[in-house]
FIRONU-326292 format. One record per residue: residue number from 0; residue in three letters; x, y, z of N, C-alpha, C, O in turn. Coordinates in steps of 0.2 Angstrom, whole numbers. Atoms other than C-alpha are relative to their C-alpha. Layout:
N
<i: NUM&aa: ALA&n.x: X&n.y: Y&n.z: Z&ca.x: X&ca.y: Y&ca.z: Z&c.x: X&c.y: Y&c.z: Z&o.x: X&o.y: Y&o.z: Z>
...
//
This chain:
107
<i: 0&aa: MET&n.x: 5&n.y: 5&n.z: 1&ca.x: 160&ca.y: 78&ca.z: 57&c.x: -6&c.y: 2&c.z: -5&o.x: -8&o.y: 8&o.z: -4>
<i: 1&aa: SER&n.x: 5&n.y: -3&n.z: 5&ca.x: 148&ca.y: 79&ca.z: 42&c.x: -6&c.y: -6&c.z: 0&o.x: -5&o.y: -11&o.z: 2>
<i: 2&aa: GLY&n.x: 6&n.y: 5&n.z: 1&ca.x: 131&ca.y: 71&ca.z: 39&c.x: -4&c.y: -1&c.z: 6&o.x: -8&o.y: -6&o.z: 6>
<i: 3&aa: TRP&n.x: 3&n.y: 2&n.z: -6&ca.x: 124&ca.y: 72&ca.z: 56&c.x: -7&c.y: 3&c.z: 0&o.x: -11&o.y: 1&o.z: 4>
<i: 4&aa: VAL&n.x: 7&n.y: -3&n.z: 1&ca.x: 108&ca.y: 82&ca.z: 50&c.x: -3&c.y: -3&c.z: -6&o.x: 0&o.y: -2&o.z: -12>
<i: 5&aa: GLN&n.x: 3&n.y: 2&n.z: 6&ca.x: 96&ca.y: 74&ca.z: 39&c.x: -7&c.y: 4&c.z: -1&o.x: -11&o.y: 4&o.z: 4>
<i: 6&aa: THR&n.x: 6&n.y: -4&n.z: 0&ca.x: 82&ca.y: 85&ca.z: 32&c.x: -5&c.y: -4&c.z: -5&o.x: -3&o.y: -6&o.z: -10>
<i: 7&aa: THR&n.x: 5&n.y: 3&n.z: 4&ca.x: 66&ca.y: 78&ca.z: 25&c.x: -5&c.y: 6&c.z: -2&o.x: -8&o.y: 9&o.z: 3>
<i: 8&aa: THR&n.x: 5&n.y: -5&n.z: 2&ca.x: 54&ca.y: 90&ca.z: 15&c.x: -6&c.y: -3&c.z: -2&o.x: -7&o.y: -9&o.z: -4>
<i: 9&aa: ILE&n.x: 6&n.y: 3&n.z: 2&ca.x: 36&ca.y: 88&ca.z: 11&c.x: 0&c.y: 0&c.z: -8&o.x: 3&o.y: 5&o.z: -11>
<i: 10&aa: PRO&n.x: 0&n.y: 0&n.z: 7&ca.x: 34&ca.y: 83&ca.z: -7&c.x: -4&c.y: 6&c.z: -4&o.x: -9&o.y: 8&o.z: -1>
<i: 11&aa: ARG&n.x: 3&n.y: -5&n.z: 4&ca.x: 30&ca.y: 97&ca.z: -20&c.x: -1&c.y: -2&c.z: -7&o.x: 4&o.y: -5&o.z: -10>
<i: 12&aa: VAL&n.x: 2&n.y: 3&n.z: 6&ca.x: 22&ca.y: 93&ca.z: -36&c.x: -3&c.y: 6&c.z: -4&o.x: -7&o.y: 10&o.z: -2>
<i: 13&aa: ALA&n.x: 3&n.y: -4&n.z: 4&ca.x: 18&ca.y: 104&ca.z: -51&c.x: -7&c.y: -2&c.z: -1&o.x: -9&o.y: -8&o.z: -2>
<i: 14&aa: VAL&n.x: 7&n.y: 1&n.z: 1&ca.x: -1&ca.y: 106&ca.z: -53&c.x: -1&c.y: -4&c.z: -7&o.x: -6&o.y: -8&o.z: -7>
<i: 15&aa: ARG&n.x: 1&n.y: 4&n.z: 6&ca.x: 0&ca.y: 100&ca.z: -71&c.x: 2&c.y: -7&c.z: 0&o.x: -2&o.y: -12&o.z: -2>
<i: 16&aa: LYS&n.x: -2&n.y: 7&n.z: -1&ca.x: 9&ca.y: 84&ca.z: -66&c.x: -5&c.y: -4&c.z: 4&o.x: -7&o.y: -9&o.z: 3>
<i: 17&aa: PHE&n.x: 5&n.y: 3&n.z: -4&ca.x: -3&ca.y: 81&ca.z: -52&c.x: -6&c.y: -2&c.z: -4&o.x: -9&o.y: -7&o.z: -3>
<i: 18&aa: ALA&n.x: 6&n.y: 1&n.z: 4&ca.x: -18&ca.y: 83&ca.z: -63&c.x: 0&c.y: -6&c.z: -5&o.x: -4&o.y: -10&o.z: -6>
<i: 19&aa: LYS&n.x: -1&n.y: 5&n.z: 4&ca.x: -11&ca.y: 72&ca.z: -76&c.x: 0&c.y: -7&c.z: 3&o.x: -3&o.y: -12&o.z: 0>
<i: 20&aa: ALA&n.x: -1&n.y: 7&n.z: -3&ca.x: -6&ca.y: 58&ca.z: -64&c.x: -7&c.y: -3&c.z: 3&o.x: -8&o.y: -9&o.z: 3>
<i: 21&aa: HIS&n.x: 6&n.y: 2&n.z: -3&ca.x: -24&ca.y: 58&ca.z: -57&c.x: -6&c.y: 1&c.z: -5&o.x: -12&o.y: -1&o.z: -3>
<i: 22&aa: GLY&n.x: 5&n.y: -1&n.z: 5&ca.x: -34&ca.y: 61&ca.z: -73&c.x: -5&c.y: 6&c.z: 1&o.x: -11&o.y: 5&o.z: 0>
<i: 23&aa: LEU&n.x: 5&n.y: -6&n.z: -2&ca.x: -41&ca.y: 78&ca.z: -67&c.x: 1&c.y: 5&c.z: -5&o.x: 5&o.y: 6&o.z: -9>
<i: 24&aa: THR&n.x: 0&n.y: -6&n.z: 5&ca.x: -46&ca.y: 93&ca.z: -77&c.x: -1&c.y: 6&c.z: 5&o.x: -5&o.y: 7&o.z: 9>
<i: 25&aa: LEU&n.x: 0&n.y: -6&n.z: -3&ca.x: -42&ca.y: 110&ca.z: -70&c.x: -4&c.y: 5&c.z: -4&o.x: -2&o.y: 7&o.z: -10>
<i: 26&aa: GLU&n.x: 4&n.y: -5&n.z: 3&ca.x: -56&ca.y: 122&ca.z: -75&c.x: 1&c.y: 7&c.z: 2&o.x: 2&o.y: 9&o.z: 8>
<i: 27&aa: VAL&n.x: -1&n.y: -7&n.z: -1&ca.x: -52&ca.y: 140&ca.z: -77&c.x: -5&c.y: 4&c.z: -4&o.x: -6&o.y: 3&o.z: -10>
<i: 28&aa: VAL&n.x: 6&n.y: -3&n.z: 3&ca.x: -67&ca.y: 151&ca.z: -81&c.x: 0&c.y: 7&c.z: 1&o.x: 1&o.y: 10&o.z: 6>
<i: 29&aa: GLU&n.x: 1&n.y: -7&n.z: 0&ca.x: -69&ca.y: 169&ca.z: -86&c.x: -6&c.y: 2&c.z: 4&o.x: -12&o.y: 0&o.z: 1>
<i: 30&aa: GLN&n.x: 6&n.y: -2&n.z: -3&ca.x: -81&ca.y: 177&ca.z: -74&c.x: -2&c.y: 7&c.z: -2&o.x: -8&o.y: 9&o.z: -2>
<i: 31&aa: SER&n.x: 1&n.y: -7&n.z: 2&ca.x: -80&ca.y: 195&ca.z: -80&c.x: 5&c.y: 2&c.z: -5&o.x: 11&o.y: 1&o.z: -4>
<i: 32&aa: PRO&n.x: -5&n.y: -2&n.z: 6&ca.x: -72&ca.y: 203&ca.z: -96&c.x: 4&c.y: 6&c.z: 2&o.x: 3&o.y: 9&o.z: 8>
<i: 33&aa: GLU&n.x: -4&n.y: -6&n.z: 0&ca.x: -60&ca.y: 218&ca.z: -98&c.x: -5&c.y: 5&c.z: 1&o.x: -11&o.y: 5&o.z: -1>
<i: 34&aa: PRO&n.x: -6&n.y: -2&n.z: -2&ca.x: -58&ca.y: 231&ca.z: -91&c.x: 2&c.y: -3&c.z: 7&o.x: 8&o.y: -1&o.z: 9>
<i: 35&aa: ASN&n.x: -1&n.y: 3&n.z: -7&ca.x: -59&ca.y: 222&ca.z: -74&c.x: -1&c.y: -8&c.z: 0&o.x: -6&o.y: -10&o.z: 2>
<i: 36&aa: PRO&n.x: 1&n.y: 7&n.z: 1&ca.x: -56&ca.y: 204&ca.z: -79&c.x: 0&c.y: -4&c.z: 7&o.x: 3&o.y: -2&o.z: 12>
<i: 37&aa: ARG&n.x: 0&n.y: 5&n.z: -6&ca.x: -60&ca.y: 190&ca.z: -66&c.x: 0&c.y: -7&c.z: -2&o.x: -5&o.y: -9&o.z: -6>
<i: 38&aa: TRP&n.x: 0&n.y: 7&n.z: 1&ca.x: -56&ca.y: 172&ca.z: -67&c.x: 0&c.y: -4&c.z: 6&o.x: 2&o.y: -2&o.z: 11>
<i: 39&aa: THR&n.x: 0&n.y: 5&n.z: -6&ca.x: -59&ca.y: 157&ca.z: -56&c.x: 3&c.y: -7&c.z: -3&o.x: 3&o.y: -8&o.z: -9>
<i: 40&aa: ALA&n.x: -3&n.y: 7&n.z: 2&ca.x: -50&ca.y: 140&ca.z: -56&c.x: -2&c.y: -5&c.z: 6&o.x: -2&o.y: -4&o.z: 12>
<i: 41&aa: SER&n.x: 1&n.y: 6&n.z: -5&ca.x: -54&ca.y: 123&ca.z: -48&c.x: 0&c.y: -6&c.z: -4&o.x: -1&o.y: -6&o.z: -10>
<i: 42&aa: PHE&n.x: 0&n.y: 6&n.z: 3&ca.x: -53&ca.y: 105&ca.z: -52&c.x: -7&c.y: -2&c.z: -1&o.x: -11&o.y: -1&o.z: 4>
<i: 43&aa: LYS&n.x: 7&n.y: 2&n.z: 2&ca.x: -69&ca.y: 99&ca.z: -61&c.x: -3&c.y: -6&c.z: 5&o.x: 0&o.y: -11&o.z: 6>
<i: 44&aa: GLY&n.x: 3&n.y: 5&n.z: -4&ca.x: -81&ca.y: 90&ca.z: -49&c.x: 3&c.y: -2&c.z: 6&o.x: 2&o.y: -8&o.z: 9>
<i: 45&aa: CYS&n.x: -3&n.y: 2&n.z: -6&ca.x: -71&ca.y: 91&ca.z: -34&c.x: -2&c.y: 4&c.z: 6&o.x: -4&o.y: 10&o.z: 6>
<i: 46&aa: GLU&n.x: 1&n.y: -3&n.z: -6&ca.x: -74&ca.y: 95&ca.z: -16&c.x: 6&c.y: -1&c.z: 5&o.x: 10&o.y: -6&o.z: 4>
<i: 47&aa: VAL&n.x: -6&n.y: 1&n.z: -4&ca.x: -61&ca.y: 97&ca.z: -2&c.x: -3&c.y: -2&c.z: 7&o.x: -7&o.y: 1&o.z: 10>
<i: 48&aa: LEU&n.x: 1&n.y: 3&n.z: -7&ca.x: -62&ca.y: 87&ca.z: 14&c.x: 3&c.y: 4&c.z: 5&o.x: 10&o.y: 4&o.z: 5>
<i: 49&aa: GLU&n.x: -3&n.y: -4&n.z: -5&ca.x: -59&ca.y: 98&ca.z: 29&c.x: -3&c.y: -3&c.z: 7&o.x: -9&o.y: -2&o.z: 9>
<i: 50&aa: GLY&n.x: 3&n.y: 4&n.z: -6&ca.x: -61&ca.y: 86&ca.z: 45&c.x: -5&c.y: -4&c.z: -3&o.x: -3&o.y: -9&o.z: -7>
<i: 51&aa: VAL&n.x: 6&n.y: 4&n.z: 2&ca.x: -78&ca.y: 78&ca.z: 42&c.x: -4&c.y: 4&c.z: -5&o.x: -10&o.y: 1&o.z: -7>
<i: 52&aa: ILE&n.x: 4&n.y: -4&n.z: 4&ca.x: -85&ca.y: 92&ca.z: 31&c.x: 3&c.y: 1&c.z: -7&o.x: 9&o.y: 2&o.z: -8>
<i: 53&aa: LEU&n.x: -2&n.y: -2&n.z: 7&ca.x: -84&ca.y: 94&ca.z: 12&c.x: -2&c.y: 7&c.z: -2&o.x: -7&o.y: 9&o.z: 0>
<i: 54&aa: ASN&n.x: 1&n.y: -7&n.z: 2&ca.x: -82&ca.y: 111&ca.z: 6&c.x: 2&c.y: 1&c.z: -8&o.x: 6&o.y: -3&o.z: -10>
<i: 55&aa: SER&n.x: -3&n.y: -2&n.z: 6&ca.x: -80&ca.y: 119&ca.z: -11&c.x: 6&c.y: 5&c.z: 0&o.x: 6&o.y: 9&o.z: 5>
<i: 56&aa: ALA&n.x: -6&n.y: -5&n.z: 0&ca.x: -64&ca.y: 128&ca.z: -15&c.x: 1&c.y: 2&c.z: -7&o.x: 0&o.y: -2&o.z: -12>
<i: 57&aa: TYR&n.x: -2&n.y: -3&n.z: 7&ca.x: -59&ca.y: 139&ca.z: -30&c.x: 5&c.y: 6&c.z: 1&o.x: 5&o.y: 9&o.z: 7>
<i: 58&aa: GLY&n.x: -4&n.y: -6&n.z: 0&ca.x: -46&ca.y: 152&ca.z: -34&c.x: -2&c.y: 5&c.z: -4&o.x: -6&o.y: 4&o.z: -9>
<i: 59&aa: ALA&n.x: 2&n.y: -6&n.z: 4&ca.x: -49&ca.y: 169&ca.z: -41&c.x: 5&c.y: 5&c.z: -1&o.x: 10&o.y: 6&o.z: 4>
<i: 60&aa: GLY&n.x: -5&n.y: -5&n.z: 2&ca.x: -39&ca.y: 182&ca.z: -49&c.x: -1&c.y: 4&c.z: -6&o.x: -6&o.y: 2&o.z: -10>
<i: 61&aa: PRO&n.x: 0&n.y: -4&n.z: 6&ca.x: -37&ca.y: 195&ca.z: -63&c.x: 2&c.y: -3&c.z: -6&o.x: 1&o.y: -1&o.z: -12>
<i: 62&aa: THR&n.x: -3&n.y: 3&n.z: 6&ca.x: -28&ca.y: 183&ca.z: -74&c.x: -1&c.y: -8&c.z: 2&o.x: -2&o.y: -10&o.z: 7>
<i: 63&aa: LYS&n.x: 0&n.y: 7&n.z: -1&ca.x: -29&ca.y: 164&ca.z: -77&c.x: 5&c.y: -3&c.z: 5&o.x: 4&o.y: -7&o.z: 10>
<i: 64&aa: LYS&n.x: -6&n.y: 2&n.z: -4&ca.x: -12&ca.y: 162&ca.z: -69&c.x: -1&c.y: 2&c.z: 8&o.x: 0&o.y: -2&o.z: 12>
<i: 65&aa: ASP&n.x: 1&n.y: -2&n.z: -7&ca.x: -17&ca.y: 172&ca.z: -53&c.x: -6&c.y: -4&c.z: 3&o.x: -5&o.y: -6&o.z: 9>
<i: 66&aa: ALA&n.x: 5&n.y: 4&n.z: -3&ca.x: -33&ca.y: 162&ca.z: -51&c.x: 2&c.y: -7&c.z: 2&o.x: 1&o.y: -10&o.z: 7>
<i: 67&aa: ILE&n.x: -3&n.y: 7&n.z: -1&ca.x: -23&ca.y: 145&ca.z: -52&c.x: 4&c.y: 1&c.z: 6&o.x: 4&o.y: -3&o.z: 11>
<i: 68&aa: ALA&n.x: -5&n.y: -1&n.z: -6&ca.x: -10&ca.y: 152&ca.z: -40&c.x: -4&c.y: 1&c.z: 7&o.x: -2&o.y: -1&o.z: 12>
<i: 69&aa: ASP&n.x: 4&n.y: -1&n.z: -6&ca.x: -24&ca.y: 157&ca.z: -28&c.x: -3&c.y: -6&c.z: 3&o.x: -4&o.y: -7&o.z: 9>
<i: 70&aa: TYR&n.x: 3&n.y: 6&n.z: -1&ca.x: -32&ca.y: 140&ca.z: -29&c.x: 5&c.y: -5&c.z: 4&o.x: 3&o.y: -9&o.z: 8>
<i: 71&aa: LEU&n.x: -5&n.y: 5&n.z: -2&ca.x: -16&ca.y: 129&ca.z: -25&c.x: 1&c.y: 0&c.z: 7&o.x: 0&o.y: -6&o.z: 10>
<i: 72&aa: PRO&n.x: -1&n.y: 0&n.z: -7&ca.x: -13&ca.y: 134&ca.z: -7&c.x: -7&c.y: -2&c.z: 4&o.x: -7&o.y: -5&o.z: 9>
<i: 73&aa: LYS&n.x: 6&n.y: 2&n.z: -2&ca.x: -32&ca.y: 131&ca.z: -4&c.x: -1&c.y: -8&c.z: 0&o.x: -5&o.y: -10&o.z: 4>
<i: 74&aa: ILE&n.x: 1&n.y: 8&n.z: 0&ca.x: -31&ca.y: 112&ca.z: -8&c.x: 7&c.y: -4&c.z: 1&o.x: 6&o.y: -10&o.z: 3>
<i: 75&aa: SER&n.x: -7&n.y: 4&n.z: -2&ca.x: -12&ca.y: 108&ca.z: -4&c.x: -1&c.y: -2&c.z: 7&o.x: -3&o.y: 1&o.z: 11>
<i: 76&aa: MET&n.x: 0&n.y: 3&n.z: -7&ca.x: -10&ca.y: 96&ca.z: 10&c.x: -7&c.y: -2&c.z: 2&o.x: -8&o.y: -2&o.z: 8>
<i: 77&aa: LYS&n.x: 7&n.y: 2&n.z: -1&ca.x: -29&ca.y: 92&ca.z: 9&c.x: -2&c.y: -6&c.z: -3&o.x: 2&o.y: -9&o.z: -7>
<i: 78&aa: THR&n.x: 3&n.y: 6&n.z: 3&ca.x: -40&ca.y: 78&ca.z: 3&c.x: -5&c.y: 2&c.z: -5&o.x: -10&o.y: 5&o.z: -3>
<i: 79&aa: LEU&n.x: 6&n.y: -1&n.z: 5&ca.x: -50&ca.y: 80&ca.z: -13&c.x: -4&c.y: -6&c.z: -1&o.x: -2&o.y: -11&o.z: 0>
<i: 80&aa: VAL&n.x: 5&n.y: 5&n.z: 1&ca.x: -66&ca.y: 71&ca.z: -15&c.x: -4&c.y: 1&c.z: -6&o.x: -6&o.y: 6&o.z: -8>
<i: 81&aa: PHE&n.x: 4&n.y: 0&n.z: 6&ca.x: -75&ca.y: 66&ca.z: -31&c.x: -5&c.y: -5&c.z: 1&o.x: -4&o.y: -10&o.z: 4>
<i: 82&aa: HIS&n.x: 6&n.y: 5&n.z: -1&ca.x: -92&ca.y: 58&ca.z: -32&c.x: -1&c.y: -1&c.z: 7&o.x: -2&o.y: -7&o.z: 9>
<i: 83&aa: ALA&n.x: 0&n.y: 1&n.z: -8&ca.x: -94&ca.y: 61&ca.z: -13&c.x: -6&c.y: -5&c.z: 2&o.x: -5&o.y: -9&o.z: 7>
<i: 84&aa: TYR&n.x: 6&n.y: 4&n.z: -2&ca.x: -111&ca.y: 52&ca.z: -12&c.x: -2&c.y: -5&c.z: -4&o.x: -8&o.y: -7&o.z: -5>
<i: 85&aa: ARG&n.x: 1&n.y: 6&n.z: 4&ca.x: -109&ca.y: 38&ca.z: -24&c.x: 4&c.y: -5&c.z: 1&o.x: 9&o.y: -5&o.z: 5>
<i: 86&aa: GLU&n.x: -4&n.y: 6&n.z: -1&ca.x: -102&ca.y: 21&ca.z: -24&c.x: 7&c.y: 1&c.z: -3&o.x: 12&o.y: -2&o.z: 0>
<i: 87&aa: ASP&n.x: -6&n.y: 0&n.z: 3&ca.x: -88&ca.y: 26&ca.z: -35&c.x: 4&c.y: 7&c.z: 3&o.x: 9&o.y: 9&o.z: -1>
<i: 88&aa: ARG&n.x: -3&n.y: -6&n.z: -4&ca.x: -82&ca.y: 40&ca.z: -22&c.x: 8&c.y: -1&c.z: -1&o.x: 10&o.y: -7&o.z: 0>
<i: 89&aa: GLN&n.x: -8&n.y: 0&n.z: 1&ca.x: -63&ca.y: 44&ca.z: -25&c.x: 2&c.y: 6&c.z: 5&o.x: 0&o.y: 11&o.z: 5>
<i: 90&aa: GLU&n.x: -4&n.y: -5&n.z: -4&ca.x: -52&ca.y: 53&ca.z: -12&c.x: 7&c.y: 0&c.z: -2&o.x: 10&o.y: -5&o.z: -3>
<i: 91&aa: ILE&n.x: -7&n.y: -1&n.z: 2&ca.x: -35&ca.y: 60&ca.z: -17&c.x: 3&c.y: 4&c.z: 5&o.x: 1&o.y: 10&o.z: 6>
<i: 92&aa: ALA&n.x: -4&n.y: -4&n.z: -4&ca.x: -22&ca.y: 66&ca.z: -5&c.x: 4&c.y: 5&c.z: -4&o.x: 7&o.y: 2&o.z: -9>
<i: 93&aa: VAL&n.x: -4&n.y: -5&n.z: 4&ca.x: -14&ca.y: 82&ca.z: -11&c.x: 6&c.y: 2&c.z: 3&o.x: 6&o.y: 4&o.z: 9>
<i: 94&aa: PRO&n.x: -6&n.y: -2&n.z: -3&ca.x: 4&ca.y: 86&ca.z: -9&c.x: 0&c.y: 8&c.z: 0&o.x: -5&o.y: 11&o.z: -2>
<i: 95&aa: ILE&n.x: 0&n.y: -7&n.z: 1&ca.x: 10&ca.y: 104&ca.z: -9&c.x: 0&c.y: 1&c.z: -8&o.x: 5&o.y: -1&o.z: -11>
<i: 96&aa: LEU&n.x: 0&n.y: -1&n.z: 7&ca.x: 6&ca.y: 110&ca.z: -27&c.x: 3&c.y: 7&c.z: -1&o.x: 2&o.y: 12&o.z: 2>
<i: 97&aa: THR&n.x: -3&n.y: -6&n.z: 2&ca.x: 16&ca.y: 122&ca.z: -36&c.x: -2&c.y: 2&c.z: -8&o.x: -5&o.y: -3&o.z: -11>
<i: 98&aa: LEU&n.x: 1&n.y: -2&n.z: 7&ca.x: 13&ca.y: 132&ca.z: -53&c.x: 4&c.y: -4&c.z: -5&o.x: 2&o.y: -6&o.z: -10>
<i: 99&aa: TYR&n.x: -5&n.y: 3&n.z: 5&ca.x: 29&ca.y: 125&ca.z: -61&c.x: 3&c.y: -6&c.z: 4&o.x: 3&o.y: -7&o.z: 10>
<i: 100&aa: SER&n.x: -4&n.y: 5&n.z: -2&ca.x: 40&ca.y: 110&ca.z: -59&c.x: 6&c.y: 3&c.z: 4&o.x: 8&o.y: 8&o.z: 3>
<i: 101&aa: GLN&n.x: -5&n.y: -2&n.z: -4&ca.x: 53&ca.y: 111&ca.z: -46&c.x: 7&c.y: -3&c.z: -3&o.x: 7&o.y: -8&o.z: -7>
<i: 102&aa: PRO&n.x: -6&n.y: 3&n.z: 3&ca.x: 72&ca.y: 108&ca.z: -50&c.x: 1&c.y: -7&c.z: 2&o.x: -1&o.y: -9&o.z: 8>
<i: 103&aa: GLY&n.x: 0&n.y: 7&n.z: -2&ca.x: 75&ca.y: 90&ca.z: -51&c.x: -6&c.y: -4&c.z: -2&o.x: -6&o.y: -10&o.z: -2>
<i: 104&aa: ASP&n.x: 6&n.y: 3&n.z: 1&ca.x: 57&ca.y: 86&ca.z: -55&c.x: 0&c.y: -2&c.z: -8&o.x: 2&o.y: 3&o.z: -12>
<i: 105&aa: ASN&n.x: -1&n.y: 2&n.z: 7&ca.x: 56&ca.y: 76&ca.z: -72&c.x: -7&c.y: 1&c.z: -3&o.x: -9&o.y: -2&o.z: -8>
<i: 106&aa: ARG&n.x: 7&n.y: -1&n.z: 2&ca.x: 38&ca.y: 83&ca.z: -75&c.x: -4&c.y: -6&c.z: -2&o.x: -10&o.y: -5&o.z: -4>
//
């Protein structure tokens, strides 16, 4: 007997595709130069909704890629909030974000 198990996975989306789909800018900022470089990454103007509390989130690392990779799990499966205290408030539900496109993803 085949086909008796159906698996459903949580959607995974490349961060570039997610940002483009929502018109977001991922800011990556150099915090300190060589010999001990430090970069931070976060979506511009964004806060993360955690229950009823808005928090700032960012990724950090010695390279731009490391900073982005550190940021993604901090916002995946959360809600991003833009313009929190204005009439044009926007909330975006975040899937699991990845650095790169997954097999079968058409970017």
